[in-house]
C-alpha positions in Angstrom: 113.4 -109.6 -64.9 116.2 -109.2 -66.8 118.5 -106.2 -65.8 117.3 -103.4 -68.4 120.6 -100.7 -69.1 122.1 -98.7 -71.5 124.6 -101.5 -73.3 121.4 -104.1 -73.6 120.8 -105.3 -77.1 117.3 -105.2 -77.9 115.2 -106.6 -80.9 111.9 -104.7 -82.4 110.4 -106.3 -84.9 110.7 -103.4 -87.9 113.8 -102.2 -87.0 115.8 -105.7 -85.9 118.5 -105.7 -83.5 119.7 -102.6 -81.3 121.3 -101.4 -79.0 119.9 -99.3 -75.6 121.7 -95.8 -75.1 119.0 -94.9 -72.4 117.0 -95.8 -70.1 113.5 -93.6 -68.3 112.0 -96.1 -65.9 110.1 -93.8 -64.2 108.6 -92.9 -67.8 108.9 -96.3 -69.9 111.1 -94.9 -72.6 114.4 -95.7 -74.4 116.6 -95.0 -76.8 118.1 -97.0 -78.8 120.0 -97.4 -81.9 119.9 -99.6 -84.4 122.7 -101.0 -87.4 125.1 -98.2 -88.4 122.0 -95.5 -87.7 123.5 -92.6 -86.1 120.7 -91.3 -84.9 118.9 -92.8 -82.1 115.0 -93.9 -81.9 112.6 -93.4 -78.9 110.6 -96.7 -78.0 107.7 -96.9 -75.4 108.4 -100.0 -73.6 104.1 -100.1 -72.8 103.5 -100.1 -76.5 106.3 -101.1 -78.8 107.1 -104.8 -78.0 110.4 -104.1 -77.7 112.3 -107.9 -76.8 115.5 -108.7 -75.8 118.2 -110.1 -77.9 117.0 -114.0 -77.8 113.1 -112.7 -78.0 112.0 -112.5 -74.3 109.4 -109.6 -74.2 110.0 -106.0 -72.0 107.4 -105.7 -70.6 106.8 -102.1 -68.6 103.5 -101.5 -66.8 101.2 -98.5 -68.2 101.1 -96.8 -64.5 104.6 -95.0 -64.0 105.9 -95.1 -60.4 105.1 -91.5 -58.3 107.2 -88.8 -59.7 108.9 -88.7 -56.5 109.8 -90.9 -53.9 108.9 -88.8 -50.7 105.0 -89.9 -49.8 106.9 -93.7 -49.9 109.9 -92.7 -47.4 107.2 -91.3 -45.2 105.3 -93.6 -45.2 108.5 -95.9 -44.6 109.4 -93.5 -41.9 106.6 -93.7 -39.8 106.7 -97.5 -39.8 109.8 -97.5 -38.2 109.0 -95.1 -35.7 106.0 -97.0 -34.3 108.7 -99.9 -34.3 111.4 -98.2 -32.0 113.4 -96.4 -34.6 112.5 -92.5 -33.4 115.8 -91.3 -34.1 115.4 -91.9 -37.8 115.0 -88.1 -39.4 113.6 -87.0 -43.2 115.3 -84.3 -44.2 113.3 -83.6 -47.9 113.1 -80.9 -50.3 111.3 -81.3 -53.3 110.8 -78.6 -55.9 107.6 -77.7 -57.1 108.1 -79.3 -61.1 109.2 -82.3 -60.0 112.3 -82.6 -61.6 115.0 -81.4 -59.4 114.5 -82.6 -55.6 116.5 -84.5 -52.7 115.8 -86.9 -49.7 118.0 -87.7 -47.2 117.3 -90.3 -44.0 119.5 -89.7 -41.0 120.2 -91.3 -37.6 121.1 -90.3 -34.4 120.8 -87.0 -33.1 118.4 -85.2 -34.2 120.6 -82.3 -36.1 119.9 -80.9 -39.6 122.6 -78.9 -40.3 125.4 -81.4 -39.3 123.4 -84.3 -40.3 125.6 -87.8 -40.9 126.0 -88.7 -44.6 125.7 -92.3 -45.6 125.7 -94.3 -48.4 122.2 -95.0 -49.8 120.9 -93.2 -47.6 120.1 -89.9 -49.7 118.7 -89.5 -53.6 118.0 -86.9 -56.3 115.5 -86.8 -59.1 118.8 -86.5 -61.3 119.1 -90.9 -60.6 115.3 -91.3 -59.8 113.8 -90.3 -62.6 115.6 -92.5 -64.9 115.6 -95.3 -62.1 113.0 -95.2 -59.9 114.4 -97.3 -56.9 116.2 -96.3 -53.7 119.2 -98.7 -54.2 118.6 -101.0 -51.4 117.4 -104.1 -53.4 113.9 -102.8 -53.8 112.2 -102.2 -56.8 109.6 -99.3 -57.9 106.7 -101.1 -56.8 107.9 -102.2 -53.4 105.9 -101.3 -49.9 106.7 -99.2 -47.1 107.0 -102.3 -45.2 109.0 -104.0 -48.2 111.4 -100.2 -48.0 111.9 -101.0 -44.2 113.1 -104.1 -44.3 115.4 -103.7 -47.0 117.1 -100.8 -45.6 117.8 -102.9 -42.3 119.4 -105.1 -44.9 121.3 -102.9 -46.8 123.1 -101.3 -44.2 121.8 -102.7 -40.3 124.1 -100.2 -38.5 123.2 -97.2 -40.1 119.8 -98.4 -39.1 120.6 -99.2 -35.4 121.9 -95.6 -35.0 118.0 -94.2 -35.6 116.8 -97.0 -32.6 115.6 -94.7 -29.4 113.2 -92.5 -28.6 112.3 -88.7 -29.6 108.6 -88.8 -29.2 108.7 -85.2 -30.0 109.2 -85.8 -33.2 107.6 -88.8 -33.9 104.3 -87.2 -33.0 105.0 -84.4 -35.5 106.0 -87.2 -38.0 103.2 -88.7 -37.4 100.4 -85.9 -37.7 102.2 -84.9 -40.8 101.7 -88.6 -42.3 98.2 -88.8 -41.2 97.4 -85.3 -42.9 99.3 -85.7 -46.3 99.7 -89.0 -47.5 99.0 -90.8 -49.9 99.3 -87.5 -52.3 101.6 -84.9 -51.1 104.7 -84.9 -49.1 106.2 -82.2 -47.0 109.1 -80.1 -48.0 112.2 -78.7 -45.6 113.1 -75.7 -48.6 111.4 -72.7 -49.8 111.2 -70.1 -52.4 110.0 -66.8 -50.9 112.3 -63.8 -51.7 114.7 -66.1 -49.1 111.5 -65.6 -46.0 110.6 -68.5 -44.3 107.2 -69.6 -44.4 104.9 -69.2 -41.7 103.7 -73.0 -42.1 105.3 -76.1 -43.5 105.0 -76.2 -47.4 103.5 -79.1 -49.0 103.9 -80.4 -52.7 102.0 -83.5 -54.7 103.8 -86.3 -55.7 102.5 -87.2 -58.3 100.6 -85.6 -61.9 97.1 -84.4 -61.9 96.5 -84.1 -58.1 95.2 -80.7 -57.0 96.6 -78.4 -54.8 97.1 -78.9 -50.9 93.7 -77.4 -49.3 94.1 -79.4 -45.9 95.2 -77.8 -42.4 98.4 -75.3 -42.3 101.3 -77.6 -40.9 103.6 -76.8 -38.4 107.4 -77.2 -39.3 109.3 -80.0 -37.1 110.6 -79.4 -33.3 112.7 -77.0 -33.3 113.2 -76.2 -36.8 112.4 -72.5 -36.8 115.8 -72.0 -34.4 117.7 -73.0 -36.9 116.7 -69.9 -39.2 116.9 -66.8 -36.5 113.6 -66.3 -35.9 112.2 -67.3 -39.3 113.7 -64.6 -40.8 115.4 -64.7 -44.2 117.4 -67.4 -44.8 121.2 -66.0 -45.3 121.7 -65.3 -48.9 125.8 -66.2 -50.4 126.2 -63.1 -52.6 128.3 -63.9 -55.8 131.1 -61.0 -55.8 132.6 -61.9 -59.0 136.5 -60.3 -59.4 137.3 -56.9 -60.4 139.6 -57.4 -63.4 141.8 -54.4 -63.6 142.9 -53.5 -67.0 146.2 -51.8 -67.6 146.5 -49.6 -70.5 149.8 -49.6 -72.3 150.9 -46.4 -74.4 153.4 -46.8 -76.5 156.3 -44.6 -76.5 156.4 -41.3 -78.7 159.2 -42.4 -81.3 161.9 -40.3 -82.3 
């Protein structure tokens, strides 16, 4: 498939040749500018019969990928755990809206606070909403097994750090995956006036999925101890600097 990105020249049967200025591969919509027009035109790749400049049709599947990749990431991590990479961890904090969320993989010691950052091992909705891939050479339809293979090819040194045993966490992760997949994912973030919920928050990964009604799930091993016995998270208040106004009183004229 030819690449589709801002700057790609396209052809539309009613508008002629144009240039793409915005692509959203999650929904299949693009914005393009034709000729000398200042305004852009929104086109649907599934129904508007858009073509490349050489006449090659641009085909887009009508069923969009999941609005967030967390369920596929969970399946991938479970596969790698079973293969002996039990020191691979998924820090996940999607938001209920599905628009603003994060994911972060890391390997080595299970340190949720000071976890290492490696290029390509994290992502956000700001990127995924426009290009629903992880960035390892995958495509939106890549299976969890394919994602695991591509991650190993993308960063073998990073994945090697996850080789080893953490049976306690692996058992917890297996339980969560068996309960939630394929329609739900867990979140390590919460929005309850700063107080930590009793059980693990659960969020659907696609639209038209009912709210989770399954059994309550525990937090990851050692997670509660991070937040002072499940008390409120520390809130860093923003105190704007106080600006002192000095009034200048004119001296009386003689």
